[in-house]
Structures are given as C-alpha cells and as structure tokens.
N, C-alpha and C positions, 0 to 999 in steps of 0.2 A: 504494500500500500504506500502511496505517496502521502505527503503532508495534508493535502486537501481531502483525500479519502479518509484519512485519520480524523480530521476535523469533523467531517460530516458524520462519521461513525460515532465519534464521541458525543456530539450534540444529540443525535437520535437516541443513543443509549441513556443519556441523562433525562431526556424528555420521557422516555419509557419508564425509568425509575420513578420519576415524579408522579406519573400517572398511576403506577401501581401503588405507591405509598398513599396517594390521595384516595384511591378507590378503597384501600384497606381501612383508612381512617374514616371514611364517610359514614359507615354504619354507627360508629361510636360518637361522632361529632356532636350530635344533638342530645346525647344521653345526659341525665341529671348530674352525674358525677363530673362529667366534662364541663358542664355549664358552671357548676360550683367552683371548679378549679379556676376557670376564667374569671369568676366574680371576685376572687381574691387578688386580681392583678390591678396595677395602676391603670388609669384611663388610657395612657399611651400604649401600655403593653396589651391591654384588652383590644385596642384598635388594631395593633399589629397581629395579634392572634386571629382576629376576624379576617384579616387579609390572607391568612393561611387556610381559610375554610377550604375543605376538599373541593367543593364546587368551583371555587375561584381558581384553585390550582389546576383543575381539569380544563377549565376554559383557557387558562394561560398555556397549558401544554398543547392544546389543540391549535392555538394561534401560532405558537413557536414551531410546531410540526409543519403547519401549512407554509410558513415562511421558509423553513429549511427545505421543504420539498420543491419550492419554486426556485430557490437559490442554488441548490446542489448541482443541477445540470449546467447552470451558467458557470459556476466555479470550476467544474470539471472540464470546461471547454466544449461542451456539447452545443453551444450556441455561439454565433459570431459576435465579436465585439469585446475588445480588451478592456474598454472602459467599464462596460457592464460587469465583466468578470471581476475587475478590481472592486467595484462597489459591492457586489455580492459576497466577495471574499471577506471584506472588512465587516460586513453585516454579520456573517457567520462567526467571525472572531468575536464580535460584540455579544452575540448570543452565547457562545461558548464561555465567555468570561463570567456568566452567571454562576457557573460551576467551577470557578478558578480555585476553590478550596477542595475540590475533589481530588483524590490521589491519582486518578488517571489523567488529570489535566496536564498536557504537555504542549501548549500552544504559546507562540511568541508572535504577536501581531506585528511588532516592529521588524522582525526577521521574516515575516510572511511564512512561518513554518509551524507545523505540528508534527509530532512524531508519535509512534505507537508507544503505549506504556510498556514497561518491562514485563516480561511474562511472570505470572504469579505461580508460586509453587503450591502444590497440593499439600494439605496438612498431614 
C-alpha cells in the first residue's frame, strides 16, 4: 500500500470503530443510571456528553464516510486534475487528524505521507 491507500484505510477503519462503539452504546444511553451519571456533571461537561450521544456520533460517521468515499478516488488519481487531488488529499488528512491520538495514526500532512502501522503481535 502506498501512503494514500494507508490514509484512506485508516480513516475508514476509525469511522467503522466509531460507528460500532456508538451502536453498542445507544441501547444504554437513555437508561436511568446513565442519565444520573450525566446529572452529576458540570453544565459544560453535560453539554459535551450530549454531543457524544450515539445518534450524533452515527450521523457524524455517516457524513465522514460519505466525504471519504467521494475523496478517495480523487486522491488515488482515478480522476483528472492535480488541483482536485491536492484539495482532496488535504481534506482527508484533516479528517484523519480527528484520530491523531490513535496508535495506528501515522500521517504527516506536511510531508504528504502516511505509512502503515507496524504489525501487531498476537498475545
């Protein structure tokens, strides 16, 4: 895989992880114990927790997935236009930066490069 394939693979994997986590949390999100836990938060923390509502995360994942699907063929050179390719590449770097704290994040927008993460060993 080259750097752009790695970037696209990384973004798609993170979106899928976020979707899976949100779907798993959606059943418990409205339960009484969960509401009580949020009630003990400061107003700012409660507002932040509300933005992590599973339905919000699923809408965000759907939007990011759609953007990635539009930009991937452009970044991979399947369409003419170097200017479009550059814009799409930087947009994907921006999306990938959402997960810059993820252990598989290996992108450097300044160098226009992403590399595959090192292989993980089995336990």
